C-alpha positions, 0 to 999 in steps of 0.5 A, a space after each residue: 480486488 475489484 468493487 461489487 458495482 459495474 465498472 460501467 457505472 462508474 463513469 464518466 470519469 474525472 479528466 485530471 489536470 495540472 497547474 496549467 490546465 493540461 490534462 495530466 493524462 490521468 483518470 479516477 471514477 467519479 465514484 471513487 472520488 466521491 468515497 475517497 472524499 473528493 478534496 482528499 482524493 485530489 490532493 494526494 492522487 494528483 500530485 506534481 512535485 508540490 507539497 499537497 496542501 494539508 490544512 491544520 485545525 486546532 480546538 479552541 481552548 475555554 481559558 478558565 481558571 482550571 484550564 489555565 492549570 493545564 495551558 503549558 502541558 496543552 501548549 506542549 502537546 500542540 507544538 509536538 502536535 504541529 512537529 508531527 503534522 510537519 514531519 508529515 507534510 514533509 515525508 508526503 511530499 518526498 513520497 509524491 515527488 517520486 510520481 510523474 505523469 507523461 509529457 504527452 497524452 497517449 491512448 492509454 493511461 499511464 503514470 511513472 515512478 521512481 523508486 529503487 534506483 528505477 523509472 517505472 512505467 505502470 499502464 493503468 484503466 479506468 473501468 476498475 479500482 484494481 487497475 490504478 495506482 492509489 496514494 497507499 501503495 506508495 506509501 508502501 514502496 516508500 516503505 521498502 526502499 528507505 528501510 531496505 536494510 531493517 527488512 531486507 527482501 534479498 531472497 526472501 520469498 513476497 507474495 502480494 494480495 491485491 497487487 493491481 498494476 503490480 507497482 509494489 511487486 515491481 519495488 519489491 522484485 527490483 529489491 531482490 525478492 522473489 516476487 508473486 503477484 496475485 489479484 483476480 483473473 480479470 485483472 492478471 493481464 495488465 499486471 503481467 503487462 507492467 511486471 514483465 515491461 518493469 522488471 525484465 533483465 533488471 532483477 535477481 528473481 523474475 516475478 510471476 504474476 499469478 490468480 488469487 481470488 481471496 478465499 477461493 481454492 487457497 489449499 490447492 493453489 496455495 498449499 501451506 505445506 509448500 508455499 512459504 512467504 517470508 512477507 505478505 504485502 497489501 496496499 489498500 485491500 480493505 474498502 467498501 467491498 463485500 469480500 472483507 471475510 475471505 480477505 481474512 481468511 487468505 491472510 490467515 492461509 498465506 501467513 505461516 509462523 514466521 511470515 511478516 505481513 506488511 500492509 498499508 491501508 487507507 482508512 474511509 469508513 468505519 468497515 476499515 475499523 471493524 476489519 482491523 478489529 477482527 484481524 487483530 483476533 489472529 495476529 499481532 499488529 504495530 504501526 510502523 508508518 502513519 500518515 494523518 494528511 492522507 489517513 494512511 497507516 502501514 502496519 506490521 502483524 504476524 501471528 500472535 505471540 511471533 511479534 517479540 523477535 528484533 529480526 525483521 522476519 520474526 526468526 531468531 538468529 539461530 533460526 535463520 537459514 544460513 545457506 539461504 534455504 527459503 526456496 523462491 516458488 
């Protein structure tokens, strides 16, 4: 989704440079950097194959007699925390290595990614939040690729809301899903370009791009009687915008009893926490991936009372169609 502010006010942009001082061909708005907190933004958005620098901060302990009694537990927690931070760094570094940049600057900003055995080239824009690849999308793509057995997307109906540049939809398509990538009408041109460029003659099901304004004409454009989605995917759709009510309404409309929501979210402001609380009034929520160094959490969600099944799409073995009868849109 687009931010409500005038995109022109987001300029000038920061030219992103590598270690050798040469421009990498990517731009990010100054306002967005401030929103994401500049240091965090630049350390995650501008990876060039090197590990992100992650500072580990530990609270000092007051070694009074009462604390000394708890010292072994404190040390155990610290060691476990350090191991978790190290694992986080390693996975984040692996995710960011999937990104590459053009060797020569072009008139259009683009980035490259390696996912699902393919080289993916994404054209970006600098005048919209929705036309830039943000780290949450990389986290979700990495999860889909590395968990393709547990979350088998072959012949599954998938809809991505707030698809932006289309990276998540492209990866899901390359993994065999029948994908509908959605976003605002002003983003559809670039979205369709990226999806077609990276999936034509490469996928079992050709994905499509479709307009979806959150909360608007949902039953008309996506009738519940005929639109069944096995998965709803979303990356970085919750940030400082005034359409959170409409977003929740859209999740509610598209999600049926056996639909799985895979949602990657970057935490920045208190609004994100409030939205999660509201989201949980309708859905059961489970953390399946957490990256403290990026402030990104990947959630799995289903309608209340439907998460107890061990099968990835929430169906019991008896309920799973044996003939692949779930139709693609």
